C-alpha positions as CSV (number, residue, x, y, z in Angstrom):
1,M,16.0,2.5,3.7
2,S,13.2,1.3,1.5
3,G,12.5,2.4,-2.0
4,L,9.3,4.1,-0.9
5,Q,11.1,5.9,1.9
6,K,13.8,7.1,-0.6
7,T,11.3,8.2,-3.2
8,I,9.1,10.3,-0.9
9,N,11.7,11.0,1.8
10,L,9.8,9.6,4.8
11,S,11.2,9.6,8.3
12,P,10.7,6.4,10.3
13,K,7.8,8.0,12.2
14,S,6.2,9.2,8.9
15,R,6.7,5.7,7.5
16,R,4.9,4.1,10.4
17,L,2.0,6.6,10.1
18,F,1.8,6.0,6.4
19,K,1.6,2.3,7.0
20,E,-1.1,2.7,9.7
21,Q,-3.2,5.2,7.8
22,Y,-3.0,3.8,4.2
23,I,-1.4,0.4,3.9
24,D,-3.2,-1.3,6.8
25,Q,-6.5,0.2,5.8
26,A,-6.2,-0.8,2.2
27,L,-5.3,-4.4,3.4
28,E,-8.3,-4.5,5.7
29,Q,-10.6,-3.3,2.9
30,G,-9.2,-5.9,0.5
31,L,-7.9,-3.3,-1.9
32,I,-4.3,-4.6,-1.8
33,T,-2.6,-7.9,-0.9
34,M,0.9,-8.7,0.4
35,T,3.3,-10.6,-1.8
36,H,4.6,-12.4,1.4
37,P,1.5,-12.6,3.6
38,E,3.1,-15.3,5.8
39,S,5.8,-12.8,6.7
40,P,4.6,-9.2,6.9
41,R,8.1,-7.9,7.7
42,H,9.8,-9.8,4.8
43,P,12.6,-7.7,3.5
44,Q,11.2,-7.9,0.0
45,Q,7.6,-7.3,1.0
46,K,5.5,-5.6,-1.7
47,Y,1.9,-4.9,-2.2
48,K,-0.3,-5.5,-5.3
49,L,-3.8,-4.4,-6.2
50,T,-6.6,-6.9,-5.9
51,E,-9.5,-7.0,-8.4
52,K,-11.5,-4.8,-5.9
53,G,-8.6,-2.4,-5.8
54,I,-8.4,-2.1,-9.6
55,I,-12.2,-1.4,-9.7
56,V,-11.9,1.3,-7.1
57,L,-8.8,2.8,-8.9
58,N,-10.6,2.8,-12.3
59,T,-13.7,4.4,-10.7
60,I,-11.7,7.1,-9.1
61,S,-9.8,7.7,-12.4
62,E,-13.0,8.0,-14.4
63,E,-14.5,10.5,-11.8
64,S,-11.5,12.8,-12.1
65,V,-11.8,13.1,-15.8
């Protein structure tokens, strides 16, 4: 069970939907990148914000203040 799944208690189906609805879209939009892009199912796969992702996050944060 992944750390994310433990943290928010996702079932396998929910985890798949989360990946399809959020992770895959963020990757396609260039908001995040994989730490192991050559192996998407790498057991230690993680995601990090790109410069574009940081700008979007900062914009959203400023709007919510």
